[in-house]
Legacy VTK file of the C-alpha trace (Angstrom):
# vtk DataFile Version 3.0
C-alpha trace
ASCII
DATASET POLYDATA
POINTS 588 float
18.773 -11.523 -33.577
17.614 -8.740 -35.843
16.173 -5.332 -35.072
12.560 -4.700 -36.092
10.767 -1.411 -35.835
7.526 -3.250 -35.065
8.994 -4.681 -31.847
7.468 -5.547 -29.489
4.725 -7.528 -31.169
3.094 -8.198 -27.783
3.399 -7.132 -24.168
5.246 -9.079 -21.496
1.901 -10.098 -19.976
0.542 -11.272 -23.342
3.654 -13.343 -24.031
3.465 -15.008 -20.632
-0.255 -15.703 -21.038
0.376 -17.416 -24.372
3.290 -19.514 -23.115
1.485 -20.644 -19.936
-1.949 -21.280 -21.474
-3.495 -24.785 -21.328
-1.516 -27.044 -23.642
1.378 -24.553 -23.908
4.954 -25.549 -22.948
4.832 -23.689 -19.612
1.262 -24.571 -18.665
0.863 -24.378 -14.893
-1.324 -25.841 -12.184
-1.758 -25.240 -8.464
-0.133 -27.867 -6.268
0.280 -28.297 -2.512
3.982 -28.415 -1.595
5.138 -28.369 1.991
1.778 -27.146 3.223
1.626 -24.247 0.723
-0.122 -23.927 -2.610
2.310 -23.061 -5.398
2.179 -22.915 -9.183
4.046 -25.755 -10.881
4.601 -26.710 -14.496
2.370 -29.418 -15.946
4.808 -30.755 -18.518
8.259 -32.269 -18.010
9.964 -35.058 -16.046
9.276 -35.634 -12.346
12.764 -36.617 -11.206
16.369 -36.624 -12.344
16.441 -40.389 -12.840
14.004 -39.892 -15.722
16.164 -37.153 -17.252
19.260 -39.342 -17.013
17.553 -42.361 -18.559
15.890 -40.306 -21.300
19.288 -38.907 -22.309
20.236 -42.343 -23.600
17.998 -41.685 -26.602
20.676 -39.315 -27.953
22.909 -42.362 -28.426
26.194 -41.651 -30.176
25.825 -37.885 -30.115
28.726 -36.240 -28.335
27.757 -34.954 -24.879
30.960 -33.913 -23.089
34.199 -32.671 -24.602
37.234 -32.095 -22.397
40.468 -31.412 -24.214
40.983 -34.491 -26.406
38.366 -36.599 -24.593
34.922 -36.972 -26.169
32.052 -38.705 -24.387
28.841 -39.728 -26.130
25.453 -39.756 -24.444
25.400 -43.561 -24.510
28.879 -43.858 -23.004
27.955 -41.293 -20.354
24.762 -43.166 -19.453
26.681 -46.442 -19.093
29.300 -44.816 -16.854
26.573 -43.219 -14.705
24.877 -46.586 -14.233
28.175 -48.323 -13.461
29.143 -45.783 -10.825
25.616 -45.828 -9.413
25.847 -49.591 -8.984
29.270 -49.182 -7.351
27.983 -46.605 -4.882
25.048 -48.798 -3.925
26.727 -52.193 -3.873
30.314 -51.480 -2.806
29.869 -48.397 -0.623
26.398 -49.064 0.777
24.945 -45.738 -0.400
21.211 -45.776 0.267
18.468 -43.381 -0.733
19.038 -40.078 1.044
22.732 -40.706 1.777
25.060 -37.897 0.748
27.738 -38.248 -1.934
30.244 -35.386 -2.253
32.118 -34.468 -5.436
35.263 -32.331 -5.298
37.178 -31.930 -8.551
37.832 -29.814 -11.593
35.473 -29.824 -14.584
36.385 -33.334 -15.663
33.887 -35.652 -17.407
33.985 -37.756 -14.219
32.336 -34.859 -12.360
29.205 -35.333 -14.437
29.223 -39.105 -14.023
29.646 -38.937 -10.246
26.940 -36.299 -9.875
24.317 -37.999 -12.015
25.083 -41.430 -10.547
24.303 -40.082 -7.079
21.064 -38.529 -8.319
20.042 -41.656 -10.226
20.110 -43.884 -7.128
18.326 -41.362 -4.904
21.427 -40.188 -3.060
21.970 -36.490 -2.315
24.745 -34.887 -4.335
27.066 -32.512 -2.440
28.968 -30.487 -5.068
31.959 -28.982 -3.287
33.754 -25.784 -4.206
36.987 -27.071 -5.725
38.726 -23.796 -4.918
38.320 -24.210 -1.173
41.073 -25.026 1.302
41.404 -28.523 2.679
40.059 -27.353 6.021
36.923 -25.907 4.435
36.417 -28.917 2.172
36.573 -31.235 5.176
34.179 -28.984 7.092
31.607 -29.117 4.290
31.968 -32.870 3.910
31.390 -33.362 7.616
28.579 -30.783 7.777
26.709 -32.602 5.012
27.356 -36.016 6.558
28.636 -37.301 3.224
29.169 -41.051 3.159
31.462 -40.934 0.111
33.570 -38.223 -1.531
34.901 -38.509 -5.080
37.893 -36.189 -5.395
40.700 -35.484 -7.832
44.403 -35.442 -6.958
44.515 -31.756 -6.038
41.541 -32.007 -3.677
42.856 -35.224 -2.111
46.152 -33.497 -1.430
44.319 -30.657 0.331
42.267 -33.128 2.360
45.355 -35.016 3.492
45.766 -34.551 7.225
42.199 -33.317 7.667
39.703 -35.213 9.766
37.143 -36.527 7.296
34.821 -39.464 7.936
33.692 -39.964 4.313
35.080 -42.834 2.250
37.282 -41.472 -0.536
37.263 -42.363 -4.227
40.199 -40.899 -6.143
39.748 -39.464 -9.638
42.693 -38.836 -11.983
45.081 -39.397 -9.120
47.152 -42.221 -10.540
44.546 -44.976 -10.437
44.956 -47.966 -8.163
42.642 -49.854 -5.841
39.494 -47.957 -4.967
40.023 -45.344 -7.651
37.334 -44.276 -10.105
39.473 -45.720 -12.884
39.492 -49.108 -11.157
35.825 -49.031 -10.173
34.401 -47.745 -13.486
37.228 -47.260 -15.945
38.960 -44.438 -17.838
36.916 -42.182 -20.085
37.842 -44.012 -23.293
36.362 -47.275 -21.938
32.927 -45.997 -20.919
31.235 -46.918 -24.178
32.121 -50.592 -23.645
30.667 -50.806 -20.118
27.778 -53.212 -19.533
24.393 -51.478 -20.100
23.067 -52.526 -16.695
20.899 -49.989 -14.838
21.740 -48.773 -11.358
19.198 -49.465 -8.581
15.905 -47.614 -9.058
14.822 -46.168 -5.704
11.395 -44.879 -6.936
12.029 -41.178 -6.601
9.412 -38.493 -6.026
9.579 -34.782 -7.033
10.148 -33.606 -3.478
12.925 -36.041 -2.626
16.202 -34.214 -1.892
18.701 -34.276 -4.747
21.541 -31.959 -3.682
23.065 -29.912 -0.901
24.721 -26.935 -2.559
26.885 -24.741 -0.384
26.435 -21.014 -0.827
29.347 -19.001 -2.130
29.721 -17.237 1.198
30.989 -13.743 0.240
29.824 -12.406 3.602
30.535 -15.345 5.893
30.691 -19.125 6.278
29.103 -21.186 3.511
25.769 -22.877 4.255
24.303 -25.939 2.525
21.061 -25.227 0.656
18.923 -28.355 0.363
17.591 -28.852 -3.177
14.857 -31.221 -4.395
14.230 -32.884 -7.755
11.272 -30.544 -8.270
13.463 -27.487 -7.764
16.072 -28.665 -10.261
13.483 -29.571 -12.897
11.575 -26.321 -12.419
14.788 -24.512 -13.239
15.284 -26.771 -16.261
11.987 -25.491 -17.651
12.852 -21.910 -16.743
16.166 -21.949 -18.637
14.359 -21.942 -21.992
11.545 -19.556 -21.133
13.386 -16.330 -21.969
14.098 -17.573 -25.523
10.442 -18.424 -26.078
9.268 -15.082 -24.716
11.751 -13.222 -26.917
10.396 -15.071 -29.946
6.804 -14.044 -29.230
7.857 -10.477 -28.489
9.522 -10.428 -31.908
6.364 -11.733 -33.580
7.724 -15.239 -34.186
6.162 -18.522 -33.127
7.245 -20.936 -30.432
8.543 -23.514 -31.027
10.173 -21.685 -33.964
9.465 -22.891 -37.472
13.137 -22.384 -38.400
14.584 -24.210 -35.386
18.304 -24.906 -36.045
18.949 -28.479 -37.121
21.055 -30.722 -34.910
22.430 -30.184 -31.438
23.735 -26.968 -29.954
27.315 -26.681 -28.709
27.767 -24.903 -25.379
31.015 -23.543 -23.935
31.124 -23.721 -20.135
34.261 -22.415 -18.403
32.353 -21.932 -15.141
32.727 -24.580 -12.409
30.203 -27.400 -12.419
29.894 -27.177 -8.645
28.323 -23.736 -9.011
24.547 -23.495 -9.348
24.862 -21.999 -12.844
27.223 -24.701 -14.040
25.108 -27.565 -12.685
21.507 -26.386 -12.923
21.657 -24.028 -15.905
24.314 -25.685 -18.076
25.035 -29.365 -17.336
21.479 -30.539 -16.641
19.931 -28.636 -19.612
22.631 -30.025 -21.928
21.897 -33.580 -20.741
18.150 -33.097 -21.144
18.221 -31.403 -24.562
20.945 -33.435 -26.230
23.416 -30.563 -26.426
27.189 -30.807 -26.549
29.032 -29.295 -23.580
32.598 -28.035 -23.892
34.381 -28.184 -20.515
37.471 -26.171 -19.608
40.040 -26.937 -16.901
40.162 -23.219 -16.176
39.305 -20.072 -18.093
41.868 -18.998 -20.650
40.796 -16.395 -23.199
42.997 -17.628 -26.050
41.954 -21.235 -25.445
38.290 -20.249 -25.309
38.477 -18.403 -28.642
40.240 -21.379 -30.234
37.548 -23.742 -28.916
34.737 -21.531 -30.214
36.256 -21.564 -33.674
37.309 -25.219 -33.783
34.103 -26.683 -32.331
31.716 -24.081 -33.809
30.307 -23.181 -30.405
26.772 -21.727 -30.408
26.203 -20.707 -26.782
28.582 -19.130 -24.263
27.691 -19.420 -20.560
29.855 -16.934 -18.676
30.048 -14.436 -15.834
30.210 -10.714 -16.685
33.965 -10.421 -16.119
34.622 -13.054 -18.795
32.291 -11.307 -21.233
34.191 -8.086 -20.587
37.428 -9.869 -21.502
35.902 -11.023 -24.793
34.597 -7.551 -25.581
37.996 -6.008 -24.853
39.866 -8.557 -26.980
37.597 -8.789 -30.035
37.143 -6.014 -32.600
33.759 -4.461 -33.268
31.954 -5.867 -36.279
32.681 -9.530 -35.697
35.598 -11.919 -36.106
35.981 -14.535 -38.806
35.529 -18.028 -37.384
33.260 -16.961 -34.507
30.040 -16.632 -36.543
28.586 -19.789 -34.973
27.893 -17.979 -31.663
24.215 -17.043 -31.421
23.815 -16.579 -27.636
26.078 -15.067 -24.975
24.557 -15.501 -21.542
25.909 -14.245 -18.236
24.964 -13.826 -14.601
26.205 -14.374 -11.066
27.343 -10.800 -10.495
26.336 -7.294 -11.600
26.875 -6.509 -15.272
27.652 -3.097 -16.762
24.753 -1.566 -18.690
26.756 -1.423 -21.924
27.741 -5.110 -21.846
24.783 -6.248 -23.959
25.705 -3.729 -26.676
29.282 -4.982 -26.474
28.081 -8.534 -27.137
26.075 -7.423 -30.166
29.068 -5.492 -31.490
31.532 -8.396 -31.165
29.119 -11.164 -32.150
26.831 -9.627 -34.804
23.456 -11.360 -34.906
23.966 -13.008 -31.513
21.620 -12.445 -28.572
22.831 -11.265 -25.175
21.134 -12.878 -22.192
21.323 -12.242 -18.469
20.085 -14.421 -15.626
19.425 -13.619 -11.995
19.082 -16.141 -9.208
20.752 -17.767 -6.232
21.847 -21.096 -4.826
18.703 -20.997 -2.684
16.496 -20.747 -5.802
18.206 -23.475 -7.856
19.463 -20.761 -10.217
16.926 -18.671 -12.148
14.485 -16.244 -10.565
14.407 -13.779 -13.444
15.937 -13.454 -16.890
16.362 -10.856 -19.596
17.580 -11.327 -23.142
17.416 -10.357 -26.789
15.642 -7.076 -27.575
14.339 -6.721 -24.015
17.888 -6.668 -22.652
18.937 -4.052 -25.186
15.861 -1.998 -24.307
16.518 -2.297 -20.552
20.248 -3.068 -20.216
20.220 -2.342 -16.471
17.489 -4.904 -15.743
17.868 -8.588 -14.886
14.445 -9.145 -16.440
11.084 -10.335 -15.236
10.365 -13.237 -12.914
9.963 -16.683 -14.464
6.287 -17.763 -14.706
6.047 -20.015 -11.651
7.768 -17.533 -9.384
6.073 -14.964 -7.135
8.090 -11.872 -6.237
7.594 -9.056 -3.750
9.576 -5.870 -3.169
9.284 -4.948 0.507
10.484 -2.400 3.060
12.244 -3.187 6.335
8.883 -3.997 7.946
8.083 -6.584 5.254
5.391 -4.418 3.633
5.131 -4.148 -0.143
6.465 -0.898 -1.599
5.027 0.913 -4.651
6.348 0.073 -8.113
9.544 1.974 -8.804
10.489 2.175 -5.111
13.611 0.439 -3.817
13.116 -2.474 -1.438
14.284 -5.997 -0.671
13.319 -8.715 -3.130
11.397 -11.663 -1.685
10.807 -14.767 -3.805
8.419 -17.718 -3.564
7.888 -20.672 -5.873
8.555 -24.385 -6.450
12.240 -23.664 -7.140
12.815 -22.036 -3.747
14.647 -24.162 -1.187
13.206 -25.321 2.116
16.206 -24.487 4.270
19.895 -24.854 4.998
21.117 -28.311 5.960
21.330 -28.485 9.758
21.057 -24.679 10.112
17.649 -23.876 11.593
18.580 -20.390 12.791
20.144 -19.438 9.456
17.067 -20.803 7.685
14.728 -18.745 9.852
16.651 -15.590 8.964
16.005 -15.957 5.229
12.685 -17.849 4.986
9.327 -16.414 6.048
6.158 -18.373 5.257
7.799 -19.805 2.144
9.230 -16.473 0.989
12.984 -16.361 0.472
14.493 -13.042 1.484
17.165 -12.567 -1.150
18.979 -9.732 0.606
19.041 -7.870 -2.717
17.736 -4.325 -2.985
15.737 -3.928 -6.193
13.093 -1.829 -7.819
10.387 -3.118 -10.154
8.930 -1.157 -13.044
5.328 -1.246 -14.263
5.911 -4.226 -16.587
7.601 -6.271 -13.857
11.232 -5.773 -14.898
13.571 -5.995 -11.916
16.552 -3.709 -11.432
19.088 -4.886 -8.844
20.487 -1.907 -6.969
22.659 -3.651 -4.396
23.020 -6.255 -1.726
21.072 -5.121 1.321
23.971 -5.683 3.696
26.431 -4.023 1.257
24.686 -0.669 1.285
26.977 2.071 2.527
25.170 4.251 5.050
27.129 7.489 4.942
25.963 9.936 7.574
22.445 8.521 7.367
22.337 8.520 3.545
22.022 5.188 1.737
24.540 4.709 -1.066
23.817 1.777 -3.376
27.174 0.346 -4.393
25.903 -1.013 -7.709
24.932 2.493 -8.821
28.405 3.862 -8.065
30.065 0.828 -9.699
28.033 1.355 -12.866
29.134 4.998 -13.006
32.815 4.167 -12.468
32.671 1.376 -15.064
31.781 3.940 -17.742
34.997 5.922 -17.161
37.510 5.307 -19.994
40.434 3.223 -18.798
38.530 1.430 -16.033
38.590 -2.339 -16.544
36.689 -3.370 -13.419
35.686 -1.917 -10.076
34.074 -2.638 -6.742
32.511 -0.198 -4.291
32.054 -0.812 -0.570
31.929 0.947 2.767
34.704 1.417 5.300
34.328 2.670 8.886
34.718 6.381 9.578
34.708 8.162 12.931
32.609 11.079 11.678
30.260 9.663 9.055
29.938 6.137 10.422
30.830 4.801 6.966
32.316 6.366 3.877
32.365 5.127 0.296
35.488 3.374 -0.967
36.313 1.999 -4.405
38.826 -0.491 -5.748
39.500 0.177 -9.426
41.252 -2.163 -11.867
43.261 -0.432 -14.604
45.786 -1.388 -17.278
49.515 -1.584 -16.637
50.208 1.779 -18.269
47.173 3.604 -16.924
47.626 7.168 -15.706
44.200 7.375 -14.050
44.202 9.095 -10.688
41.770 9.463 -7.848
41.044 13.013 -9.009
40.181 11.701 -12.491
37.672 9.289 -10.956
36.076 11.958 -8.788
35.912 14.503 -11.602
34.295 11.996 -13.940
31.691 11.109 -11.300
30.885 14.674 -10.298
28.348 15.092 -13.102
26.871 11.611 -12.686
26.437 11.123 -8.958
25.448 13.111 -5.910
28.449 14.310 -3.924
27.801 11.942 -1.003
27.965 8.939 -3.353
31.396 9.723 -4.780
34.128 7.485 -3.278
36.349 9.161 -0.720
38.945 6.425 -0.731
40.166 4.948 -4.003
42.687 2.194 -4.623
44.049 1.206 -8.023
45.305 -2.199 -9.098
46.408 -3.907 -12.297
45.301 -7.289 -10.900
41.826 -8.774 -11.087
39.454 -8.218 -8.196
39.195 -11.159 -5.776
36.188 -13.253 -6.701
34.626 -16.460 -5.468
33.649 -19.428 -7.625
30.364 -17.749 -8.552
32.219 -14.756 -9.967
31.122 -12.458 -7.144
33.607 -9.940 -5.805
34.765 -10.756 -2.281
34.312 -7.271 -0.912
35.318 -8.167 2.611
38.883 -8.752 1.361
38.965 -5.392 -0.401
37.482 -3.676 2.642
40.097 -5.230 4.927
42.916 -4.112 2.619
41.701 -0.531 2.523
41.232 -0.405 6.301
44.710 -1.845 6.876
46.320 0.577 4.434
44.577 3.691 5.752
45.485 5.295 9.051
42.479 6.283 11.214
41.355 9.801 10.408
38.379 12.105 10.342
37.061 12.568 6.856
35.276 15.115 4.808
34.127 15.024 1.193
36.999 17.294 0.237
39.764 15.141 1.676
39.824 11.859 -0.206
42.562 9.264 0.083
43.966 7.576 -3.007
46.177 4.510 -2.971
47.700 2.857 -6.029
48.304 -0.824 -5.427
50.038 -3.477 -7.554
48.733 -6.711 -6.125
LINES 1 589
588 0 1 2 3 4 5 6 7 8 9 10 11 12 13 14 15 16 17 18 19 20 21 22 23 24 25 26 27 28 29 30 31 32 33 34 35 36 37 38 39 40 41 42 43 44 45 46 47 48 49 50 51 52 53 54 55 56 57 58 59 60 61 62 63 64 65 66 67 68 69 70 71 72 73 74 75 76 77 78 79 80 81 82 83 84 85 86 87 88 89 90 91 92 93 94 95 96 97 98 99 100 101 102 103 104 105 106 107 108 109 110 111 112 113 114 115 116 117 118 119 120 121 122 123 124 125 126 127 128 129 130 131 132 133 134 135 136 137 138 139 140 141 142 143 144 145 146 147 148 149 150 151 152 153 154 155 156 157 158 159 160 161 162 163 164 165 166 167 168 169 170 171 172 173 174 175 176 177 178 179 180 181 182 183 184 185 186 187 188 189 190 191 192 193 194 195 196 197 198 199 200 201 202 203 204 205 206 207 208 209 210 211 212 213 214 215 216 217 218 219 220 221 222 223 224 225 226 227 228 229 230 231 232 233 234 235 236 237 238 239 240 241 242 243 244 245 246 247 248 249 250 251 252 253 254 255 256 257 258 259 260 261 262 263 264 265 266 267 268 269 270 271 272 273 274 275 276 277 278 279 280 281 282 283 284 285 286 287 288 289 290 291 292 293 294 295 296 297 298 299 300 301 302 303 304 305 306 307 308 309 310 311 312 313 314 315 316 317 318 319 320 321 322 323 324 325 326 327 328 329 330 331 332 333 334 335 336 337 338 339 340 341 342 343 344 345 346 347 348 349 350 351 352 353 354 355 356 357 358 359 360 361 362 363 364 365 366 367 368 369 370 371 372 373 374 375 376 377 378 379 380 381 382 383 384 385 386 387 388 389 390 391 392 393 394 395 396 397 398 399 400 401 402 403 404 405 406 407 408 409 410 411 412 413 414 415 416 417 418 419 420 421 422 423 424 425 426 427 428 429 430 431 432 433 434 435 436 437 438 439 440 441 442 443 444 445 446 447 448 449 450 451 452 453 454 455 456 457 458 459 460 461 462 463 464 465 466 467 468 469 470 471 472 473 474 475 476 477 478 479 480 481 482 483 484 485 486 487 488 489 490 491 492 493 494 495 496 497 498 499 500 501 502 503 504 505 506 507 508 509 510 511 512 513 514 515 516 517 518 519 520 521 522 523 524 525 526 527 528 529 530 531 532 533 534 535 536 537 538 539 540 541 542 543 544 545 546 547 548 549 550 551 552 553 554 555 556 557 558 559 560 561 562 563 564 565 566 567 568 569 570 571 572 573 574 575 576 577 578 579 580 581 582 583 584 585 586 587
């Protein structure tokens, strides 16, 4: 990515018009879906079976790399078909039956997931970090007929009541194991090239039940269709095309890089980003996906250098770690990186500049979405992200957005309100949860629960979660605004802002701040630094410090309820005033 004084060569509206025109890659048409007329993309596959079968054309290209294991597209396709036949013939999995997957980012995860999709079953990707009790609850809630699980998950499930048939993965082998039913990774290329049963799928057939990350309560299963997944597949490349036109280039580019792209994915495959915005695009586009057992900064840097990684798919906290570790101006051996993309939680406004500084010539990219929208709703990248570093971008072409007040009425541009979303990538409801569905869906509009504002060009700025707003004495305090201000204070590594009960104000603002081991930062330092940046009522009145990372779920979102509970437990009940803050230094 290079700076050009002539940028932008066209407006956002002009770029979208060109990319969605008749014959263009994102050409759209009106289509009746679920009794509503929505815009859908004209081009692209209709179901995941087609994507899986088309991937075979990449043959002996490497698809998945996990430690020393390397899986080609052909070997992967054969393993998918073999496991699909096993599910259908040996376990009686019919179209619409649920198949759960609970394991680390092993190559078998991909095979199990795509095998379920290929035969018309409904994939249930389970959060591998959950307790055995919660895993069993999600398996039973989904009605899964089969669960493929690794040794760690099987150990957690031991003693739990679970009706699904179990297939062990990397748990010592034996009868009924994945290794016995399909074979170890090294043998996949020699499997018989026999297709799994073809159940004649349609775009609106269900393909997955993805459980929400549940930072504010029990997880719920969002029902996803083939159309939703494939709409997101198209959306994942839109931001790159728009950036090219905005720069004055053509799309597809004349100087498209030769060969496949190598993608590093340390995020869990069970998360919507890992599955919908990394694994499926890599399968469809012939890219090589580097899987990690868990995030390790030194290991990640070694992988980038050894495998000449081009694209990093991360959450903001991991990008921050890279920025803190690497020197400005670039590092020898990391020149292959041309895109660093992140999402899933709020990102500091200076993160994009940090990416440019550490990976010269690379493009920063940020995505915004939810489990209920099959990943992307909006995206921002390249020059647009540098121009508006606080924005998550504009909505993808097929997606309608509204910013509304508490009465559901549209607010003027620039005014804060809740973001509502409608489009072919929006889910139809939570599995078996009619009341929960009714709370978030209204005439096809998904109420995101995010407070945003939209500027005149359609760029969205996420201010906070609606339910996370601190209402201090009748004044709304948007936590994201306070977090952004604290994040700019030297010595602050990470932070989270939330409300805690107060007998006088109803709620007061609290902050949990992550610092280095030798930090001398105090609560007074934080307040003094914020005094010129924020109104007095927004400045935290209770501050805790920690050298440990903030608690986060699998999506990378801070679990604020845990922080809130810790602060409440550590603070004796009192009446507060802005001049009497409480500071606690914790070493968790």
